[in-house]
Every structure is written in structure tokens, then in C-alpha cells.
Residue frames relative to the residue before (quaternion, step in Angstrom):
aa qw qx qy qz dx dy dz
M 1.0000 0.0000 0.0000 0.0000 0.00 0.00 0.00
I 0.5812 0.6307 -0.3469 0.3796 3.61 1.17 -0.76
G 0.6461 0.5228 -0.3229 0.4527 3.42 0.98 -0.93
T 0.6523 0.5263 -0.2856 0.4647 3.49 0.91 -0.96
L 0.6569 0.5146 -0.3084 0.4567 3.57 0.94 -0.76
I 0.6315 0.5266 -0.3034 0.4815 3.53 1.12 -0.90
N 0.6822 0.4831 -0.3072 0.4547 3.60 0.95 -0.87
K 0.6560 0.5063 -0.3236 0.4568 3.57 1.13 -0.56
M 0.6622 0.5106 -0.3260 0.4410 3.39 1.03 -0.70
I 0.6090 0.5192 -0.3481 0.4882 3.54 1.11 -0.71
H 0.6391 0.5332 -0.3219 0.4512 3.59 0.89 -0.84
Y 0.6857 0.4730 -0.2932 0.4691 3.54 0.92 -0.92
F 0.6953 0.4486 -0.2870 0.4826 3.68 0.87 -0.57
G 0.2497 -0.8074 0.5007 0.1873 3.51 1.34 -0.29
P 0.8277 -0.2484 0.0830 0.4963 3.74 -0.82 -0.82
D 0.3481 0.7541 -0.4676 0.3024 3.56 1.29 0.38
A 0.0891 -0.8440 0.5182 0.1063 3.64 0.62 0.99
R 0.6250 0.6081 -0.3174 0.3726 3.53 0.88 -0.97
R 0.6622 0.4614 -0.2800 0.5198 3.54 1.05 -0.93
I 0.6245 0.5980 -0.3085 0.3965 3.51 0.85 -0.79
Q 0.6858 0.4852 -0.2012 0.5037 3.30 1.01 -1.23
H 0.6216 0.5169 -0.3392 0.4810 3.50 0.90 -0.85
A 0.6725 0.4724 -0.3346 0.4611 3.76 0.68 -0.82
M 0.6622 0.5303 -0.3026 0.4345 3.54 0.92 -0.87
K 0.6568 0.4823 -0.3156 0.4862 3.49 1.12 -0.78
V 0.6202 0.5115 -0.3477 0.4825 3.66 0.96 -0.64
Y 0.6577 0.4869 -0.3301 0.4705 3.61 0.92 -0.79
C 0.6228 0.5212 -0.3317 0.4800 3.68 1.00 -0.57
F 0.6960 0.4530 -0.2933 0.4736 3.49 0.80 -0.83
A 0.6138 0.5468 -0.3410 0.4560 3.55 1.01 -0.68
C 0.6337 0.5231 -0.3276 0.4663 3.54 0.96 -0.75
A 0.7044 0.4623 -0.3009 0.4466 3.45 0.77 -0.96
L 0.6932 0.5153 -0.2985 0.4061 3.52 0.85 -0.78
W 0.5730 0.5952 -0.3171 0.4657 3.40 1.35 -0.71
D 0.7247 0.4578 -0.2427 0.4542 3.44 0.85 -1.10
E 0.5947 0.5239 -0.3534 0.4970 3.52 1.16 -0.56
E 0.6697 0.4622 -0.3513 0.4632 3.77 1.00 -0.65
V 0.5249 0.6337 -0.3814 0.4212 3.58 1.15 -0.58
L 0.7257 0.4357 -0.2338 0.4784 3.43 0.86 -1.15
E 0.6561 0.5337 -0.3020 0.4398 3.68 1.06 -0.85
R 0.7989 0.3274 -0.1328 0.4868 3.55 0.82 -1.08
G 0.3754 -0.7291 0.4623 0.3371 3.56 1.25 -0.31
L 0.1738 0.7983 -0.5324 0.2215 3.58 0.98 0.99
H 0.5215 -0.6156 0.4884 0.3324 3.38 -1.17 0.59
K 0.5039 -0.7201 0.3716 0.2991 3.51 -0.72 1.06
T 0.6832 0.4937 -0.2427 0.4802 3.63 1.30 -0.44
D 0.2287 0.8089 -0.5046 0.1966 3.47 1.37 0.19
A 0.5306 -0.6562 0.4725 0.2541 3.65 -0.79 1.08
R 0.6233 0.5534 -0.3567 0.4218 3.60 1.03 -0.82
K 0.5741 0.5955 -0.4045 0.3901 3.66 0.95 -0.39
D 0.6829 0.4764 -0.2864 0.4740 3.58 0.96 -0.95
T 0.5903 0.5506 -0.3249 0.4927 3.58 1.20 -0.74
L 0.6784 0.5110 -0.3029 0.4322 3.57 0.88 -0.98
L 0.7028 0.4818 -0.2781 0.4434 3.44 0.88 -1.10
A 0.5378 0.5492 -0.3669 0.5240 3.74 1.15 -0.58
A 0.7217 0.4298 -0.2844 0.4622 3.58 0.45 -1.00
A 0.6467 0.4773 -0.3752 0.4618 3.71 0.77 -0.54
I 0.6772 0.4872 -0.3323 0.4400 3.59 0.94 -0.66
L 0.7639 0.3340 -0.1768 0.5231 3.61 1.17 -0.73
H 0.3397 0.7875 -0.4784 0.1885 3.61 1.13 -0.03
D 0.7877 0.2876 -0.1374 0.5272 3.68 0.86 -0.66
I 0.3348 0.8037 -0.4504 0.1979 3.53 1.31 0.22
G 0.6034 0.5748 -0.2987 0.4651 3.64 1.43 -0.40
I 0.4585 0.7699 -0.3819 0.2260 3.60 1.27 -0.43
H 0.6624 0.5077 -0.2616 0.4848 3.48 1.05 -0.98
E 0.6824 0.4590 -0.2894 0.4898 3.60 0.87 -0.89
A 0.6198 0.4875 -0.3579 0.5001 3.66 1.04 -0.62
E 0.6266 0.4976 -0.3800 0.4641 3.76 0.84 -0.49
R 0.6577 0.5042 -0.3110 0.4654 3.47 0.98 -0.93
K 0.7426 0.4609 -0.2260 0.4301 3.64 0.61 -1.05
Y 0.8212 0.2632 -0.0151 0.5061 3.50 0.92 -1.23
Q 0.3283 -0.7386 0.4958 0.3177 3.63 1.35 -0.28
S 0.6769 0.4989 -0.2515 0.4792 3.54 1.10 0.58
S 0.2069 -0.7863 0.5488 0.1944 3.61 -0.80 0.61
A 0.2816 0.8075 -0.4802 0.1952 3.51 1.24 0.30
G 0.6884 -0.5325 0.3278 0.3676 3.59 -1.10 0.86
K 0.6860 0.5352 -0.3081 0.3848 3.52 0.70 -0.97
Y 0.6619 0.5068 -0.2663 0.4840 3.36 1.22 -0.82
Q 0.6003 0.5452 -0.3121 0.4949 3.61 1.18 -0.74
E 0.6979 0.4582 -0.3065 0.4573 3.58 0.93 -0.70
I 0.6003 0.5379 -0.3644 0.4664 3.53 1.26 -0.15
E 0.7939 0.3342 -0.1710 0.4784 3.48 0.75 -1.20
G 0.4869 0.6753 -0.4428 0.3329 3.75 1.13 -0.32
P 0.7353 0.5237 -0.2918 0.3160 3.52 0.34 -1.33
P 0.7016 0.4272 -0.3292 0.4658 3.76 0.73 -0.71
I 0.6632 0.4637 -0.3761 0.4514 3.47 1.00 -0.51
A 0.6007 0.5466 -0.3474 0.4688 3.64 1.10 -0.60
A 0.6135 0.5340 -0.3580 0.4586 3.67 0.95 -0.89
D 0.6360 0.5466 -0.3170 0.4429 3.65 0.91 -0.94
I 0.7240 0.4063 -0.2811 0.4813 3.45 0.72 -0.95
L 0.6444 0.4904 -0.3780 0.4489 3.63 0.76 -0.75
E 0.5990 0.5516 -0.3621 0.4537 3.71 0.95 -0.69
A 0.6415 0.5229 -0.3118 0.4667 3.57 0.86 -1.02
C 0.7292 0.4454 -0.2320 0.4648 3.59 0.91 -0.66
G 0.4952 -0.7055 0.3738 0.3424 3.53 1.42 0.03
A 0.2593 0.7763 -0.5195 0.2453 3.61 1.19 0.53
S 0.5269 -0.6363 0.4767 0.3005 3.54 -1.17 0.76
H 0.6905 -0.5292 0.3428 0.3546 3.58 -1.17 0.60
E 0.6337 0.5101 -0.2866 0.5061 3.51 1.17 -0.90
M 0.6664 0.4665 -0.3316 0.4778 3.67 0.90 -0.57
I 0.6133 0.5449 -0.3645 0.4406 3.54 0.87 -0.71
S 0.6942 0.5441 -0.2695 0.3865 3.37 0.89 -1.19
R 0.7005 0.4472 -0.2561 0.4937 3.49 1.09 -0.95
V 0.6048 0.5453 -0.3630 0.4529 3.55 0.93 -0.58
C 0.7082 0.4633 -0.2843 0.4504 3.51 0.89 -0.98
F 0.5372 0.5614 -0.3978 0.4879 3.59 1.29 -0.48
L 0.7106 0.5025 -0.2637 0.4160 3.52 0.62 -1.23
V 0.6460 0.4747 -0.3063 0.5134 3.63 1.04 -0.91
G 0.7133 0.4905 -0.2422 0.4381 3.67 0.92 -0.78
H 0.7839 0.3079 -0.1444 0.5195 3.47 1.39 -0.09
H 0.3715 0.8171 -0.4002 0.1851 3.50 1.50 -0.05
H 0.6874 0.4093 -0.2412 0.5494 3.59 1.44 -0.37
T 0.5763 0.5559 -0.3488 0.4871 3.62 1.31 0.17
Y 0.1193 -0.8618 0.4873 0.0753 3.51 0.37 1.30
N 0.6387 0.5325 -0.3519 0.4297 3.63 1.08 -0.48
M 0.6753 0.4860 -0.3301 0.4459 3.65 1.06 0.06
I 0.3593 0.7428 -0.5035 0.2562 3.57 1.25 0.17
D 0.0447 -0.8489 0.5250 -0.0404 3.55 -0.67 1.28
D 0.8020 0.0976 -0.0701 0.5851 3.62 1.17 0.13
L 0.7448 -0.4374 0.3063 0.4001 3.57 -1.30 0.33
D 0.6166 0.5505 -0.3524 0.4388 3.68 0.84 -0.81
F 0.6350 0.5172 -0.3040 0.4867 3.58 1.00 -1.24
Q 0.7116 0.5223 -0.2819 0.3760 3.53 0.61 -1.23
I 0.7012 0.4569 -0.2594 0.4819 3.56 1.00 -0.98
L 0.6154 0.5199 -0.3585 0.4717 3.61 1.05 -0.55
V 0.6164 0.5321 -0.3404 0.4701 3.65 0.99 -0.70
E 0.7236 0.5027 -0.2142 0.4217 3.40 0.88 -1.17
A 0.5807 0.5403 -0.2978 0.5312 3.66 1.30 -0.68
D 0.6769 0.4785 -0.2911 0.4776 3.54 0.79 -1.02
L 0.6955 0.4614 -0.3079 0.4567 3.55 0.71 -0.95
L 0.5662 0.5768 -0.3864 0.4443 3.80 1.01 -0.57
V 0.7017 0.4328 -0.2570 0.5042 3.48 0.89 -1.16
N 0.6677 0.5053 -0.3645 0.4073 3.65 0.69 -0.73
L 0.6245 0.5246 -0.3321 0.4739 3.61 1.09 -0.89
E 0.6784 0.4774 -0.3264 0.4531 3.60 0.83 -0.81
E 0.7100 0.4676 -0.2734 0.4499 3.57 0.85 -0.86
D 0.7170 0.4425 -0.2196 0.4917 3.66 1.12 -0.77
H 0.2248 -0.7953 0.5431 0.1482 3.77 1.17 -0.24
P 0.1362 0.8397 -0.5242 0.0395 3.78 0.78 0.85
G 0.6535 -0.4902 0.4003 0.4152 3.72 1.03 -0.35
R 0.6246 -0.5603 0.3975 0.3713 3.65 -1.04 0.58
E 0.6764 0.4741 -0.3196 0.4643 3.70 0.58 -0.76
A 0.6519 0.4955 -0.3242 0.4737 3.69 0.87 -0.64
I 0.6405 0.5234 -0.3073 0.4706 3.52 1.04 -0.97
I 0.7021 0.4848 -0.2796 0.4403 3.46 0.83 -0.79
S 0.6296 0.5305 -0.3071 0.4774 3.52 1.23 -0.58
V 0.6377 0.4997 -0.3105 0.4972 3.54 1.14 -0.79
R 0.5905 0.5356 -0.3611 0.4838 3.68 1.17 -0.71
E 0.7212 0.4540 -0.3057 0.4246 3.53 0.64 -0.92
K 0.6922 0.5121 -0.2581 0.4381 3.60 0.92 -0.90
H 0.8465 0.2910 -0.0005 0.4458 3.59 0.82 -1.37
M 0.7140 0.4502 -0.2953 0.4475 3.61 0.96 -0.79
K 0.0827 -0.8321 0.5477 -0.0288 3.52 -0.36 1.32
T 0.7033 0.4771 -0.3062 0.4288 3.59 0.99 -0.57
A 0.5310 -0.6118 0.4182 0.4109 3.65 -0.81 0.45
G 0.5908 0.5774 -0.3937 0.4031 3.67 1.02 -0.57
S 0.7052 0.4988 -0.3002 0.4046 3.50 0.75 -1.14
R 0.5887 0.5788 -0.3104 0.4713 3.58 1.27 -0.90
M 0.6703 0.4808 -0.2840 0.4888 3.60 0.90 -0.91
L 0.6414 0.5075 -0.3215 0.4772 3.49 0.74 -0.89
L 0.6663 0.4813 -0.3375 0.4589 3.66 0.68 -1.04
E 0.6961 0.5253 -0.2829 0.3994 3.53 0.74 -0.88
S 0.7090 0.4393 -0.2269 0.5028 3.45 1.10 -0.82
Y 0.7466 0.4514 -0.1736 0.4569 3.44 0.97 -1.02
L 0.8378 0.2281 -0.0471 0.4938 3.47 0.78 -1.05
L 0.7611 0.2623 -0.1458 0.5751 3.70 1.31 -0.28
P 0.1063 0.8654 -0.4869 0.0510 3.58 0.83 0.82
């Protein structure tokens, strides 16, 4: 199903290569961070949360075009409003379970709301998105350190941030 979701995300974004590449980078970081946590915490490799996380990583910004159309803004709060219905339609077309659709829509609808993190899939989605945003936005060393201290909870994200963005 992941391959189909990627294809549908690419089709949805059309020629918006920047958004497609952002989603793919978040997806890749989410994969790496999940696998690191499986090793760190001794989680079962087939934990259903992984599939949910990866689907959410692919679709996390799927509402951005609609947000720009409706609100003339790509701000996170508007993405969180517009993303879940689009994500639900895509997931339904892929045959996802009701449980997966519900959780992915929750994650898409809250991926900029850091005080609502309730499980490992949500934490890793936030961390993967932050890693990519920091790389794309180049905010400077102090801002990167601030994000690390406030939001990076997993050992994998802190390690990646240190080696990737704070060499």
C-alpha cells in the first residue's frame, strides 16, 4: 500500500516537485527513525504503528494546496484543517482499514500541534518533519539547538540532527 500512497501523493501534488520531495524526505526519515526505535526499545518489527506512521509521513502535508487556495497561506494550522479529508479519500481509495484512516487523519490533522503528541508514531512524524524543515529552511545553529531541546525526544532524531545539521 505504501507504494500506492506515494504514487497518489505524487499525482495529487502534480508538478509541485518541492512538496513531493519534502514528503519523500519526511517518509525516509520516518523509516529510519522508526527502525532506530525498534532497536532501542525492542519493539516488534511488524508493529502496526509503523504502517500508520509511514502513511502519515507521505500524506502529512497533503492539505497544503487547499490551504493556499482557501486561506492564501501554507501555515500549519490550515494544513491541519484541510489535510485530513484529502488524506481520508486517498487512504480509502487504497483500501486502508478504518482504524488506519482514523489514526493517519489524526496525525495529518495535528502534525504541527506538538503539545498533543500521544504515541511513538506521532513523535516520529513530528521529528522527521522537523528534521526536513530545518534542512530546507536553514534557520541557523541556535534555532536548530532550540528545536532539538524542545522537540527531539528519540535517540535517533537527536543523533541524525547532530550528524546531519550540527556537524
